[in-house]
C-alpha positions, 0 to 999 in steps of 0.5 A, a space after each residue: 709417206 711422210 704425210 700420211 705419218 704425220 696424219 697418222 701421228 695428229 689423229 694419236 694426239 687427238 684420241 690419246 691426248 698431247 701429255 695434258 689429260 684430263 687431269 692437266 690444270 687450266 689457270 682462271 682469266 685475269 678477270 677472276 684473279 682480278 676478283 681475288 680480294 672480294 672473294 677471299 672477304 665473302 669467303 671468310 664471311 661465310 667461313 670457307 676461307 680454305 676454298 678461295 681457289 675453288 671459289 675462283 675455280 666455280 667462277 671461271 666456269 660459270 663466266 669467266 669472270 666476265 659480265 655483272 653476275 659473275 658467279 651466275 648466281 641469280 637463282 640461288 635462294 639467297 638473291 633477295 635482290 633481283 629477279 630469279 632469272 639466269 644473269 639477273 644480278 648487275 652487281 658483281 659484288 652482289 653477285 659474289 657474295 650469293 655464289 660464295 654463300 651458296 657454294 658454302 651451303 652445298 659444302 656443308 651438305 655434302 659433309 667436305 672435309 678439307 679443299 683436297 676432300 675430292 669425291 664431296 667436293 664433286 657432290 658438293 659442285 654438282 649440288 651448286 649447279 642442280 641445287 642442293 636437293 641433289 645432295 640429299 638425294 645423292 647422299 640417300 640413294 648412293 651415299 655420295 656422288 657419281 657421274 651416272 646418279 647425276 644423269 639420272 638426277 638430271 633426267 627425273 628433273 627434266 621430265 618432272 618440270 617439262 624441260 629437254 635438260 636439267 643442269 650440266 651433268 659434267 659441271 665437277 670436272 667442267 669446275 675441276 679443270 680450273 682447280 689447282 688441287 686437283 693436280 696433288 693426285 696424280 703426282 708424288 706425294 712430296 708434290 702435293 704439299 707442294 701443290 697445297 701450298 702454291 693454292 695459298 700464296 697470296 694470303 696475307 695475315 695467316 688466317 686460317 693457318 694459325 686459327 686451325 692450330 687453335 690459336 685465338 689471335 693471330 701468331 706468328 704462322 709460318 709453322 701453323 702454315 706448313 702443317 695446315 698444308 700437311 693436314 690438307 694432305 693426310 700427313 699428320 694422321 699418317 706421321 708423315 709430318 709432325 703438326 708443329 706451331 714452333 720452328 724448333 719443335 719441328 727441327 728437333 722432331 725431324 732429327 730425333 726421326 733421322 730426316 735432317 739435312 744440313 744446309 749444304 744439301 740439295 733439297 727435293 720438291 715436298 722437303 721443310 725449309 728451316 732457316 736460322 735468321 740469327 746467322 752473322 754471315 756465311 762464316 759466322 756462327 750458327 745458334 742453332 735455332 730456327 726462327 722461320 719455315 718454308 715447304 721446298 717447292 723445287 730446286 733449280 741450277 742450284 737455285 731452292 724455290 720455296 712456299 712460305 707461310 708468313 713472309 711479310 705476313 704473307 704466303 709467298 714464293 720465295 727462292 735462295 742459293 743452295 747453302 744459303 747462310 740463313 738455311 739451317 737445314 731441312 726436314 726431309 719427310 718420307 713421302 
């Protein structure tokens, strides 16, 4: 009987999953992470700085970051140095340059608006795999991506070329398992902004956050970062979080909307944490002004974990004790 129960439980896990589900996130490999500086360089060059995580996910699906053509980009029209046959590129950096430029074209053709515009991202990804002819065909005939029309296009192309198959009809799902933003749509609203912020950890210099805000050159960008993350989740348009570039403006908004807690509060994921660095110590007076802002990731065992832009001119994870003297207070959005 015990053996039978174990077997039945095993079958249930196999059929229904052990809690990970199709929306679970698988981190990219160390080999892919090692290419991040080069990926950021070409993402900036081709105007898709905010899509670094998506580029990494594509590389992970294509090669796991291994080999001399990690983006498997040799068949792209942007490859002008090597044969247009699979794996022909022998320079990893050139592969990344070609692959990023190809993906940038796909994102533009699919009219992708943000890193969490998931339906159009699926269209762009399928276009990266099939070629951008799929994107125009899908938009013209169906208004966008679906798995069914990806199968239809694949079958049509295979018949036309006399091949047994054409491309990967499940390419978007295969890529998106490595894309951290995908988790934002299975969690509550407060978790969404945390996931968006976490995906930016490692950015240095604050581009694209301050330029998105409208500044022509670098400014102190911690508030721009919070606003940018809110925009990616649709929270600016819905009025959940204000757009602000000055920390004091953010404090004023949350206070005037009755969504403010002082530093003794134990914050929740998605709360906006404001700092007052002018404090002289735990018993010293506060001047009431905010010098820095971030996003609360979680609170655990009396420790507040945050994601902050412009922390040493980079996006970083930080931590503080609850009630830390440098904390001014918290904006508490209603998600």
